[in-house]
C-alpha positions as CSV (number, residue, x, y, z in Angstrom):
1,M,0.0,0.0,0.0
2,G,1.8,3.1,-1.2
3,A,4.7,4.0,-3.4
4,D,7.1,5.0,-0.7
5,G,7.3,6.0,2.9
6,T,9.2,5.8,6.2
7,F,8.4,3.2,8.8
8,S,9.8,2.4,12.3
9,F,8.4,-1.1,13.0
10,E,8.2,-1.0,16.8
11,A,5.6,-0.2,19.4
12,G,5.4,3.6,19.4
13,G,7.3,3.8,16.1
14,A,6.0,6.3,13.5
15,Y,5.1,5.6,9.8
16,R,4.4,7.9,6.9
17,P,3.6,6.4,3.5
18,R,2.5,8.2,0.3
19,V,-0.6,5.9,-0.3
20,A,-2.0,7.0,-3.6
21,G,-1.4,10.1,-5.7
22,A,-0.5,12.9,-3.3
23,N,-2.3,11.3,-0.3
24,V,0.2,11.0,2.6
25,A,-0.9,9.0,5.7
26,S,0.8,8.9,9.1
27,G,0.5,7.5,12.5
28,R,2.2,5.3,15.1
29,F,2.3,1.6,15.7
30,L,0.6,0.8,19.0
31,V,0.9,-3.0,19.0
32,I,3.1,-5.2,16.9
33,D,2.5,-8.9,17.6
34,P,3.7,-11.0,14.6
35,P,2.2,-12.9,13.1
36,R,-1.2,-12.3,14.8
37,R,-2.0,-8.7,15.4
38,L,-1.1,-5.1,14.3
39,V,-2.7,-2.0,15.8
40,F,-1.8,1.5,14.6
41,T,-3.1,5.0,14.6
42,W,-4.1,6.4,11.2
43,G,-4.9,9.7,9.5
44,W,-3.9,12.0,6.7
45,E,-1.2,14.7,6.5
46,E,-1.9,15.6,2.9
47,G,-4.6,14.8,0.4
48,G,-7.6,16.7,1.6
49,M,-9.3,14.0,3.6
50,P,-11.0,15.2,6.8
51,V,-9.2,12.7,9.1
52,P,-6.2,14.2,10.8
53,A,-2.9,12.3,11.1
54,G,-3.0,9.7,13.9
55,S,-6.6,10.5,14.9
56,T,-8.1,7.0,14.2
57,T,-7.1,3.5,15.0
58,A,-6.8,0.5,12.7
59,E,-6.4,-3.1,14.0
60,I,-5.5,-6.0,11.8
61,T,-5.7,-9.6,13.1
62,L,-4.6,-12.7,11.3
63,E,-6.2,-16.0,12.1
64,P,-5.3,-19.4,10.6
65,T,-8.2,-21.2,9.0
66,A,-8.5,-24.6,7.2
67,D,-8.3,-22.7,3.8
68,G,-5.5,-20.2,4.7
69,T,-5.7,-17.1,6.8
70,L,-8.5,-14.9,7.8
71,L,-7.6,-11.2,7.8
72,R,-9.9,-9.0,10.0
73,L,-9.5,-5.3,9.8
74,V,-11.3,-2.9,12.1
75,H,-10.9,0.9,11.6
76,S,-12.4,2.9,14.4
77,G,-12.8,6.6,15.2
78,L,-13.6,7.8,11.7
79,P,-15.5,11.1,12.0
80,S,-18.4,10.6,9.6
81,P,-20.3,8.2,7.4
82,E,-18.5,9.7,4.4
83,A,-15.1,9.1,5.9
84,C,-16.1,5.6,6.7
85,A,-17.2,5.0,3.0
86,V,-13.9,6.4,1.6
87,H,-11.8,4.4,3.9
88,E,-13.8,1.2,3.3
89,E,-13.2,1.7,-0.4
90,G,-9.5,2.1,0.2
91,W,-9.1,-0.8,2.6
92,R,-11.0,-3.1,0.1
93,H,-8.8,-1.9,-2.7
94,Y,-5.5,-2.7,-0.9
95,V,-6.7,-5.9,0.9
96,T,-7.8,-7.3,-2.5
97,R,-4.3,-6.5,-3.9
98,L,-2.7,-8.2,-0.8
99,A,-4.9,-11.3,-1.2
100,A,-3.8,-11.7,-4.9
101,L,-0.2,-11.5,-3.9
102,A,-0.6,-13.9,-0.9
103,E,-2.2,-16.4,-3.3
104,G,0.9,-16.3,-5.5
105,G,-0.6,-13.9,-8.1
106,D,0.4,-10.5,-9.4
107,P,-2.0,-7.7,-8.5
108,G,-0.4,-5.6,-11.3
109,P,0.3,-1.9,-11.2
110,D,-1.7,0.1,-8.7
111,T,-3.9,2.4,-10.8
112,W,-4.6,4.5,-7.7
113,M,-0.9,5.7,-7.7
114,Q,-1.6,7.8,-10.8
115,Q,-4.7,9.5,-9.3
116,P,-4.7,13.0,-7.9
117,A,-5.3,13.5,-4.2
118,H,-8.9,12.7,-3.1
């Protein structure tokens, strides 16, 4: 997810990726428990989205299943139904790309990288 960025993969560590176009997200890792759980704050520094950097929380859990792995993503603290809809679209886009890669496929170029900021 993203073309480039900086990441400090430790509890309390900061991250800052350019996600798509000119959209720059940032936050801090709260919990890193490989390979089961990742919790981090989330928001936008640039790109015009009304969710300030680090103002929401995303939690990703991974659970083994008979068919592979169940990824559960919960993003809490979003300020409006509109913000929820935009973030749901984004998470679906990137989780679908991740699933293709995890299954041994090639998700291809990320067409969102050429889009202007939302």
